[in-house]
N, C-alpha and C positions, 0 to 999 in steps of 0.2 A: 427310669427311677425319677425324670425329674418331682412328678411328682410330690406332694409329704399325707405322711398320716399322723394324725395328732394323737393315736393310740399310745404309742411308747414312750411318749409324757405320764403314763399313768403309772403311780407310783409302784399299783400291783401286778405291770406289766412284770415278763416272763423276758430275759436275754440272755438267752437259749444260746444264740443265735450269732450275737451281738461277741459273746464271751466266746463263743470257740472260732471265730474268727481274726477277735483281737492276739489272743491268746495262742493260737497259733501262724501270724504276722511275727508275733516274737518269739517265737521255736526257733523260726525263719530265721530271725537276725536281720527282717526284712524292712528297707523302710518304706511308706505310705503309696508311694510313687514307684519301685520296684514293684512291688508288690499288686500292684490296679496297672501296672504293664505287662502281666503274666494272666489274670487275669481277662481272657478271651477263650469264648465257647469255642474248642475245635469244632464241631457240627455247622454251629448257625453264622460263626465269627463274631457271635453279640458280645461286648466290650461293659463290666463295669467301673464307672468312674471313679479315681478318686477321690475327688467328693462322695459323692455317696455310700462309700468305703469309712470314709471318715467322718459322718453321721451318725452311721451304723454304730463305729465302737466309742463312740461319744455320749452317746445315745440318744442323739436328736429325732428327727421324724425321720421316716424312710419309709416309702412304697415297698413292698414284700416284694421280694424277686419272683421270677420266673421260671423254669426248668433253667432255656437257656444259659441263665444270670446263675442260679445256682450251677450248671458245668463251667460256668467258666469260673466260681468260684472256686470250686475243685483243683480245677487248675492251678489258677492261683497258689491252694493250700497244701496242694500235695495232696490230697484227700478223697478215700472215696464222697462219691455225689451222694450215694447215700447218707450219710452220715450229717451233709449238711441238709440236708429233706426234712431230716427226726428234727436236729434245735431249729431250722426257719420255721417249720409243722407246726413248733414247740412253742417258740415265740412269738409270733405273728399268728397263732389260728387256736392256742391251748391243746396241741393234739401231743401228748406221752405214751410217744410208741412205743413202749415197754411201763407198764404199768411202773412196777419200781426202777427201771434200768434206765441208763444215763443214755443221750442219742453214742458212746462207744461200748454201748452193751448190744447196741444193736448192731452196732457195725458186726464182731463180736458173732451174735447170731447169724445175720447172713451168711458169713463162711462157715459155720458151725452146719449150714442146712446143706451145704455139698462138701462134707465131707463123707466118708463110706460108715455109712451106720456101727461096724467093729470099730474101728476109729471115736465115732465118738459115744459107746461106751467106754474106752477107754480114757478120754479126756477126761467125761464126764466122773472118776475115779478116782486119777489124778485130783482135780478141784477138790473133790470129796477131803483127800487126804488135806490142800490144804485151807481148806471152809466147809467144815461137816456141814450137814443139811440140820436145819431146827427141827425142832421138836414139830411132827405133825407134816413137815415137808416133807410134798411126794417126787422121789427119785424121772 
């Protein structure tokens, strides 16, 4: 992760991943040092350095993380790696995981896929009572 990528200086550049990491570290009330010390991939042992996290959070150029580094950051952030993948894909590659949704919505979709059909129907009914479908929106 030592190499730098000047694309993060572009004002049009998305910050989904940086925002997710910065906000999550704040939620956990962890210092940069503590967070970085936890950023170790349990499979490969790959680490994400304090300096890389600092540069990411402050908008300085960084090299996009590889999957082992995403797993390491997921460990430190105590979040599913899919959520970090979605945010990184959005920030570094312009990939929108759900056309109209956030990476958090994508995490919900992953969980929804594991529910039995009858529970999905009940959940959709509950959601419809909280947020009624818009005109023309199909179920």
